[in-house]
DSSP file (Angstrom, degrees, kcal/mol; ACC not computed):
  #  RESIDUE AA STRUCTURE BP1 BP2  ACC     N-H-->O    O-->H-N    N-H-->O    O-->H-N    TCO  KAPPA ALPHA  PHI   PSI    X-CA   Y-CA   Z-CA
    1    1 A X              0   0    0      0, 0.0     2,-0.4     0, 0.0     7,-0.0   0.000 360.0 360.0 360.0 123.2   10.5  -27.3   80.2
    2    2 A X        +     0   0    0      2,-0.0     2,-0.1     3,-0.0     0, 0.0  -0.759 360.0   7.8 -98.8 136.6   12.0  -24.5   78.2
    3    3 A X  S    S+     0   0    0     -2,-0.4     5,-0.2     1,-0.0     0, 0.0  -0.193  81.6  80.9  93.2 175.8   10.3  -22.8   75.2
    4    4 A X     >  +     0   0    0      3,-0.1     4,-2.8     1,-0.1     5,-0.2   0.891  50.6 172.8  52.6  48.6    6.8  -23.0   73.7
    5    5 A X  H  > S+     0   0    0      1,-0.2     4,-2.5     2,-0.2     5,-0.2   0.876  73.3  49.4 -57.4 -42.6    5.4  -20.6   76.3
    6    6 A X  H  > S+     0   0    0      2,-0.2     4,-2.3     1,-0.2    -1,-0.2   0.916 112.9  47.5 -64.2 -42.1    2.0  -20.3   74.6
    7    7 A X  H  > S+     0   0    0      2,-0.2     4,-2.8     1,-0.2     5,-0.2   0.930 112.4  49.3 -64.0 -45.2    1.6  -24.0   74.4
    8    8 A X  H  X S+     0   0    0     -4,-2.8     4,-2.5     1,-0.2    -2,-0.2   0.910 110.2  51.1 -61.5 -42.1    2.7  -24.5   78.0
    9    9 A X  H  X S+     0   0    0     -4,-2.5     4,-1.8    -5,-0.2    -1,-0.2   0.924 112.6  45.7 -61.8 -44.5    0.2  -21.9   79.2
   10   10 A X  H  X S+     0   0    0     -4,-2.3     4,-2.4     1,-0.2    -2,-0.2   0.923 113.1  49.5 -65.1 -43.9   -2.7  -23.6   77.3
   11   11 A X  H  X S+     0   0    0     -4,-2.8     4,-3.0     1,-0.2     5,-0.2   0.890 107.5  55.1 -62.6 -38.2   -1.7  -27.0   78.5
   12   12 A X  H  X S+     0   0    0     -4,-2.5     4,-2.6    -5,-0.2    -1,-0.2   0.905 108.5  48.5 -61.9 -40.3   -1.5  -25.8   82.1
   13   13 A X  H  X S+     0   0    0     -4,-1.8     4,-2.4     2,-0.2    -2,-0.2   0.936 113.0  47.5 -63.0 -46.2   -5.1  -24.5   81.8
   14   14 A X  H  X S+     0   0    0     -4,-2.4     4,-2.3     2,-0.2    -2,-0.2   0.907 113.4  48.4 -61.4 -42.3   -6.3  -27.8   80.3
   15   15 A X  H  X S+     0   0    0     -4,-3.0     4,-2.4     2,-0.2    -2,-0.2   0.931 112.1  47.6 -65.1 -46.9   -4.4  -29.8   83.0
   16   16 A X  H  X S+     0   0    0     -4,-2.6     4,-2.5     1,-0.2    -1,-0.2   0.898 111.8  51.0 -62.5 -40.0   -5.8  -27.6   85.9
   17   17 A X  H  X S+     0   0    0     -4,-2.4     4,-2.1     2,-0.2    -1,-0.2   0.919 110.3  49.0 -63.8 -43.4   -9.3  -27.9   84.4
   18   18 A X  H  X>S+     0   0    0     -4,-2.3     5,-2.6     1,-0.2     4,-0.8   0.908 112.3  48.7 -62.5 -41.7   -9.1  -31.7   84.2
   19   19 A X  H  <5S+     0   0    0     -4,-2.4     3,-0.5     3,-0.2    -2,-0.2   0.905 110.4  50.6 -65.4 -41.0   -7.8  -31.9   87.8
   20   20 A X  H  <5S+     0   0    0     -4,-2.5    -1,-0.2     1,-0.2    -2,-0.2   0.867 114.6  43.8 -64.8 -35.8  -10.6  -29.6   89.0
   21   21 A X  H  <5S-     0   0    0     -4,-2.1    -1,-0.2    -5,-0.2    -2,-0.2   0.581 107.9-128.7 -81.6 -10.3  -13.2  -31.8   87.2
   22   22 A X  T  <5 +     0   0    0     -4,-0.8     2,-0.3    -3,-0.5    -3,-0.2   0.925  68.3 123.4  57.4  46.6  -11.4  -35.0   88.5
   23   23 A X      < -     0   0    0     -5,-2.6    -1,-0.2    -6,-0.1    -2,-0.1  -0.844  69.6 -88.2-129.2 165.4  -11.4  -36.2   84.9
   24   24 A X        -     0   0    0     -2,-0.3     2,-0.1     1,-0.1     3,-0.1  -0.401  53.0 -96.6 -68.6 151.8   -8.8  -37.4   82.5
   25   25 A X        -     0   0    0     52,-0.3     3,-0.1     1,-0.1    -1,-0.1  -0.446  44.7-105.2 -65.8 141.1   -7.2  -34.8   80.3
   26   26 A X        -     0   0    0      1,-0.2    -1,-0.1   -12,-0.1    -8,-0.0  -0.189  55.9 -71.0 -59.9 164.1   -8.7  -34.4   76.8
   27   27 A X        -     0   0    0     73,-0.1     2,-0.4    -3,-0.1    -1,-0.2  -0.302  52.6-162.5 -62.6 140.6   -6.7  -35.9   74.0
   28   28 A X        -     0   0    0     -3,-0.1     2,-0.6     2,-0.0    -1,-0.0  -0.989   8.6-157.8-128.8 133.7   -3.6  -34.0   73.0
   29   29 A X        -     0   0    0     -2,-0.4     2,-0.5     2,-0.0    -2,-0.0  -0.961   7.4-169.2-112.5 118.2   -1.6  -34.2   69.8
   30   30 A X        +     0   0    0     -2,-0.6     2,-0.3     2,-0.0    -2,-0.0  -0.926  17.4 171.2-104.4 123.6    2.0  -33.1   70.0
   31   31 A X        +     0   0    0     -2,-0.5     2,-0.2     7,-0.0    -2,-0.0  -0.946  15.2  97.4-136.1 157.1    3.6  -32.8   66.6
   32   32 A X        -     0   0    0     -2,-0.3     3,-0.1     6,-0.0     4,-0.1  -0.807  69.2 -49.6 150.2 172.0    6.8  -31.5   65.1
   33   33 A X  S >  S-     0   0    0     -2,-0.2     3,-0.9     1,-0.1    -2,-0.0  -0.186  74.2 -75.8 -66.8 163.3   10.2  -32.7   63.9
   34   34 A X  T 3  S+     0   0    0      1,-0.2    -1,-0.1     2,-0.1     0, 0.0  -0.205 112.3  32.8 -57.9 147.7   12.4  -34.9   66.1
   35   35 A X  T 3  S+     0   0    0     -3,-0.1    -1,-0.2     1,-0.0    -2,-0.1   0.544  79.7 110.1  88.8   7.8   14.2  -33.3   69.0
   36   36 A X  S <  S-     0   0    0     -3,-0.9    -2,-0.1    -4,-0.1    -3,-0.1   0.498  92.5 -99.5 -96.2  -3.3   11.7  -30.6   69.9
   37   37 A X  S  > S+     0   0    0      3,-0.1     4,-2.7   -36,-0.0     5,-0.2   0.700  73.3 139.8 101.0  20.5   10.6  -32.2   73.2
   38   38 A X  H  > S+     0   0    0      2,-0.2     4,-2.0     1,-0.2     5,-0.1   0.930  80.1  45.5 -62.5 -44.3    7.4  -34.0   72.5
   39   39 A X  H  > S+     0   0    0      2,-0.2     4,-2.0     1,-0.2    -1,-0.2   0.924 113.1  50.3 -64.5 -44.0    8.3  -37.0   74.6
   40   40 A X  H  > S+     0   0    0      1,-0.2     4,-2.3     2,-0.2    -2,-0.2   0.911 108.9  52.4 -59.8 -42.5    9.5  -34.7   77.4
   41   41 A X  H  X S+     0   0    0     -4,-2.7     4,-2.7     1,-0.2    -1,-0.2   0.880 106.2  53.8 -62.7 -37.9    6.2  -32.8   77.2
   42   42 A X  H  X S+     0   0    0     -4,-2.0     4,-2.3     2,-0.2    -1,-0.2   0.910 109.6  48.0 -62.4 -41.6    4.3  -36.0   77.5
   43   43 A X  H  X S+     0   0    0     -4,-2.0     4,-2.4     2,-0.2    -2,-0.2   0.896 111.4  50.7 -64.6 -39.8    6.2  -36.9   80.7
   44   44 A X  H  X S+     0   0    0     -4,-2.3     4,-2.9     2,-0.2     5,-0.2   0.926 109.9  50.1 -62.8 -45.2    5.6  -33.3   82.0
   45   45 A X  H  X S+     0   0    0     -4,-2.7     4,-2.1     2,-0.2    -2,-0.2   0.941 112.3  46.5 -59.3 -49.0    1.8  -33.7   81.4
   46   46 A X  H  X>S+     0   0    0     -4,-2.3     5,-2.4     1,-0.2     4,-1.1   0.912 113.6  49.4 -60.8 -42.4    1.6  -37.0   83.1
   47   47 A X  H  <5S+     0   0    0     -4,-2.4     3,-0.5     1,-0.2    -2,-0.2   0.924 110.3  49.7 -63.2 -45.0    3.7  -35.7   86.1
   48   48 A X  H  <5S+     0   0    0     -4,-2.9    -1,-0.2     1,-0.2    -2,-0.2   0.851 113.6  46.6 -63.2 -34.4    1.5  -32.6   86.4
   49   49 A X  H  <5S-     0   0    0     -4,-2.1    -1,-0.2    -5,-0.2    -2,-0.2   0.660 109.3-125.8 -80.3 -16.3   -1.6  -34.8   86.4
   50   50 A X  T  <5 +     0   0    0     -4,-1.1     2,-0.2    -3,-0.5    -3,-0.2   0.836  69.7 118.1  73.5  33.0   -0.1  -37.2   88.9
   51   51 A X      < -     0   0    0     -5,-2.4    -1,-0.3    -6,-0.2     2,-0.1  -0.731  67.4 -91.5-124.2 173.4   -0.7  -40.2   86.6
   52   52 A X        -     0   0    0     -2,-0.2    27,-2.8    -3,-0.1     2,-0.5  -0.466  30.0-139.4 -82.5 157.0    1.4  -42.8   84.9
   53   53 A X  E     -a   79   0A   0     25,-0.2     2,-0.6    -2,-0.1    27,-0.2  -0.982   8.7-162.7-117.7 127.3    2.8  -42.5   81.4
   54   54 A X  E     -a   80   0A   0     25,-3.0    27,-3.0    -2,-0.5     2,-0.4  -0.955  14.2-164.9-106.6 121.5    2.8  -45.4   79.0
   55   55 A X  E     +a   81   0A   0     -2,-0.6     2,-0.3    25,-0.2    27,-0.2  -0.905  20.0 146.2-112.9 133.2    5.2  -44.8   76.1
   56   56 A X  E     -a   82   0A   0     25,-2.6    27,-2.6    -2,-0.4     2,-0.4  -0.836  36.9-115.5-147.3-174.4    5.3  -46.8   72.9
   57   57 A X  E >>  -a   83   0A   0     -2,-0.3     3,-1.3    25,-0.2     4,-0.9  -0.983  19.9-123.1-134.6 143.1    5.9  -46.3   69.2
   58   58 A X  G >4 S+     0   0    0     25,-3.3     3,-1.1    -2,-0.4    31,-0.3   0.884 109.9  54.5 -50.6 -48.0    3.7  -46.6   66.2
   59   59 A X  G 34 S+     0   0    0      1,-0.2    -1,-0.3    24,-0.2    25,-0.1   0.745 102.2  59.6 -63.3 -21.1    5.9  -49.2   64.4
   60   60 A X  G <4 S+     0   0    0     -3,-1.3     2,-1.2     1,-0.2    -1,-0.2   0.786  90.7  74.1 -75.3 -27.2    5.8  -51.5   67.5
   61   61 A X    <<  +     0   0    0     -3,-1.1    28,-0.6    -4,-0.9    -1,-0.2  -0.717  56.8 160.5 -91.4  93.0    2.0  -51.7   67.3
   62   62 A X        +     0   0    0     -2,-1.2     2,-0.3    26,-0.1    -1,-0.2   0.771  59.6  19.3 -88.4 -28.0    1.5  -54.1   64.4
   63   63 A X  S >> S-     0   0    0     28,-0.1     4,-1.3     1,-0.1     3,-1.1  -0.921  82.7-101.3-141.6 165.5   -2.0  -55.3   64.9
   64   64 A X  H 3> S+     0   0    0     -2,-0.3     4,-2.6     1,-0.3     5,-0.2   0.848 118.0  60.6 -56.7 -37.2   -5.1  -54.3   66.8
   65   65 A X  H 3> S+     0   0    0      1,-0.2     4,-2.1     2,-0.2    -1,-0.3   0.836  99.5  56.3 -61.1 -33.3   -4.4  -56.9   69.6
   66   66 A X  H <> S+     0   0    0     -3,-1.1     4,-1.6     2,-0.2    -1,-0.2   0.921 110.2  44.7 -63.1 -43.5   -1.1  -55.1   70.3
   67   67 A X  H  X S+     0   0    0     -4,-1.3     4,-2.9     2,-0.2     5,-0.2   0.914 110.5  53.8 -66.9 -43.1   -3.0  -51.9   70.9
   68   68 A X  H  X S+     0   0    0     -4,-2.6     4,-2.4     1,-0.2    -1,-0.2   0.902 106.8  52.6 -59.0 -41.5   -5.7  -53.6   73.0
   69   69 A X  H  X S+     0   0    0     -4,-2.1     4,-0.8     2,-0.2    -1,-0.2   0.905 111.4  46.6 -61.1 -41.6   -3.0  -55.1   75.3
   70   70 A X  H >X S+     0   0    0     -4,-1.6     3,-0.9     1,-0.2     4,-0.6   0.937 112.8  48.7 -65.5 -47.0   -1.5  -51.6   75.8
   71   71 A X  H >< S+     0   0    0     -4,-2.9     3,-1.1     1,-0.2    -2,-0.2   0.865 106.0  57.7 -63.0 -36.2   -4.8  -50.0   76.5
   72   72 A X  H 3< S+     0   0    0     -4,-2.4    -1,-0.2     1,-0.2    -2,-0.2   0.739 101.5  57.1 -67.2 -21.9   -5.8  -52.8   79.0
   73   73 A X  H << S+     0   0    0     -3,-0.9    -1,-0.2    -4,-0.8    -2,-0.2   0.639  87.8 100.9 -81.4 -14.8   -2.7  -52.0   81.0
   74   74 A X    <<  -     0   0    0     -3,-1.1     2,-0.2    -4,-0.6     3,-0.1  -0.433  63.3-143.5 -76.7 144.1   -3.7  -48.3   81.5
   75   75 A X    >   -     0   0    0     -2,-0.1     3,-2.3     1,-0.1    -2,-0.1  -0.667  45.7 -73.7 -94.0 158.4   -5.3  -47.1   84.7
   76   76 A X  T 3  S+     0   0    0      1,-0.3    -1,-0.1    -2,-0.2   -53,-0.0  -0.295 121.6  14.1 -54.1 130.7   -8.0  -44.4   84.5
   77   77 A X  T 3  S+     0   0    0      1,-0.3   -52,-0.3   -26,-0.1    -1,-0.3   0.259  90.6 143.3  88.7 -11.9   -6.4  -41.0   83.7
   78   78 A X    <   -     0   0    0     -3,-2.3     2,-0.5     1,-0.1    -1,-0.3  -0.173  50.7-119.5 -60.2 156.0   -3.1  -42.4   82.6
   79   79 A X  E     -a   53   0A   0    -27,-2.8   -25,-3.0   -37,-0.0     2,-0.6  -0.855  20.2-160.0 -99.5 130.0   -1.3  -40.8   79.7
   80   80 A X  E     -a   54   0A   0     -2,-0.5     2,-0.6   -27,-0.2   -25,-0.2  -0.958   6.6-168.5-109.1 120.0   -0.6  -42.9   76.6
   81   81 A X  E     -a   55   0A   0    -27,-3.0   -25,-2.6    -2,-0.6     2,-0.7  -0.943   2.9-171.6-111.7 117.1    2.2  -41.5   74.4
   82   82 A X  E >   -a   56   0A   0     -2,-0.6     3,-0.8   -27,-0.2   -25,-0.2  -0.891  11.5-154.6-110.7 102.0    2.6  -43.1   70.9
   83   83 A X  E 3  S+a   57   0A   0    -27,-2.6   -25,-3.3    -2,-0.7   -24,-0.2  -0.472  80.8  14.9 -71.0 145.8    5.7  -41.8   69.2
   84   84 A X  T >  S+     0   0    0    -27,-0.2     3,-2.1    -2,-0.1    -1,-0.2   0.898  76.0 167.2  55.2  44.5    5.5  -41.9   65.4
   85   85 A X  G X   +     0   0    0     -3,-0.8     3,-1.8     1,-0.3    -1,-0.1   0.761  64.9  72.7 -61.4 -24.9    1.8  -42.5   65.6
   86   86 A X  G 3  S+     0   0    0      1,-0.3    -1,-0.3     0, 0.0    -2,-0.1   0.634  88.6  63.3 -65.4 -12.1    1.6  -41.8   61.8
   87   87 A X  G <  S+     0   0    0     -3,-2.1    -1,-0.3     2,-0.0     2,-0.2   0.301  74.2 120.0 -97.1   9.4    3.1  -45.2   61.2
   88   88 A X  S <  S-     0   0    0     -3,-1.8   -29,-0.1     1,-0.1   -26,-0.1  -0.499  72.6-108.4 -69.0 140.9    0.2  -47.1   62.8
   89   89 A X    >>  -     0   0    0    -28,-0.6     4,-2.3   -31,-0.3     3,-0.7  -0.388  28.6-114.1 -63.7 150.4   -1.5  -49.6   60.4
   90   90 A X  H 3> S+     0   0    0      1,-0.3     4,-2.1     2,-0.2     5,-0.2   0.872 116.1  56.2 -55.2 -41.3   -4.9  -48.5   59.3
   91   91 A X  H 3> S+     0   0    0      1,-0.2     4,-1.1     2,-0.2    -1,-0.3   0.854 109.6  46.1 -62.8 -33.9   -6.6  -51.4   61.2
   92   92 A X  H <> S+     0   0    0     -3,-0.7     4,-2.5     2,-0.2    -1,-0.2   0.872 107.7  57.4 -74.7 -38.2   -4.9  -50.3   64.4
   93   93 A X  H  X S+     0   0    0     -4,-2.3     4,-2.9     1,-0.2    -2,-0.2   0.908 103.4  54.0 -57.6 -42.3   -5.9  -46.7   63.8
   94   94 A X  H  X S+     0   0    0     -4,-2.1     4,-1.8     1,-0.2    -1,-0.2   0.887 109.6  46.8 -62.4 -39.4   -9.6  -47.7   63.6
   95   95 A X  H  X S+     0   0    0     -4,-1.1     4,-2.3     2,-0.2    -1,-0.2   0.905 112.3  50.9 -67.5 -41.2   -9.4  -49.4   67.0
   96   96 A X  H  X S+     0   0    0     -4,-2.5     4,-2.7     2,-0.2     5,-0.2   0.911 107.4  53.0 -63.1 -42.8   -7.6  -46.4   68.5
   97   97 A X  H  X S+     0   0    0     -4,-2.9     4,-2.7     1,-0.2     5,-0.3   0.925 110.3  47.9 -58.5 -45.0  -10.2  -44.0   67.2
   98   98 A X  H  X>S+     0   0    0     -4,-1.8     4,-2.7     1,-0.2     6,-0.8   0.920 112.4  48.7 -62.2 -44.5  -13.0  -46.1   68.8
   99   99 A X  H  X5S+     0   0    0     -4,-2.3     4,-0.9     4,-0.2    -1,-0.2   0.894 115.5  44.3 -63.7 -39.8  -11.1  -46.2   72.1
  100  100 A X  H  <5S+     0   0    0     -4,-2.7    -2,-0.2    -5,-0.2    -1,-0.2   0.897 122.7  34.9 -72.1 -40.6  -10.5  -42.5   72.1
  101  101 A X  H  <5S+     0   0    0     -4,-2.7    -2,-0.2    -5,-0.2    -3,-0.2   0.910 134.2  20.9 -82.4 -44.2  -14.0  -41.4   71.0
  102  102 A X  H  <5S-     0   0    0     -4,-2.7    -3,-0.2    -5,-0.3    -2,-0.1   0.546  91.9-128.5-106.2 -10.3  -16.2  -44.0   72.7
  103  103 A X  S  <<S+     0   0    0     -4,-0.9     2,-0.3    -5,-0.7    -4,-0.2   0.788  79.9  82.5  61.6  30.2  -13.9  -45.3   75.5
  104  104 A X        -     0   0    0     -6,-0.8     2,-0.4     2,-0.0    -2,-0.3  -0.973  69.2-132.7-152.1 166.5  -14.5  -48.8   74.5
  105  105 A X        -     0   0    0     -2,-0.3     2,-0.6    -3,-0.1   -10,-0.1  -0.980  15.6-133.7-125.7 131.0  -13.2  -51.3   72.0
  106  106 A X        -     0   0    0     -2,-0.4     2,-0.5   -11,-0.1    -7,-0.1  -0.737  22.5-164.6 -81.3 123.8  -15.3  -53.6   69.7
  107  107 A X              0   0    0     -2,-0.6    -2,-0.0     1,-0.1     0, 0.0  -0.953 360.0 360.0-112.7 122.3  -13.8  -57.1   69.8
  108  108 A X              0   0    0     -2,-0.5    -1,-0.1     0, 0.0    -2,-0.0   0.375 360.0 360.0-115.3 360.0  -15.1  -59.4   67.1
């Protein structure tokens, strides 16, 4: 991966720490205009961690059930990359926040 040396150095520290603790990597937000390598960086992170990457897009996740289906497919430690996450509906965002913060989903 070329460029963003400071970011790469910090991510490498985070990745190594997660591996040493035998835990999932803390949440990471990659942002910037198209074409800067956010998707590539997500693949690099998953590869460095030795886990799978599930890639999706915000507009594809129309309702909370769509997100729940994606989350249920993940194995412990897997990386979930949501491109255009800013386009998630508010109701889906709320489910995602709960899953990220509490590691569970309220189903009503």
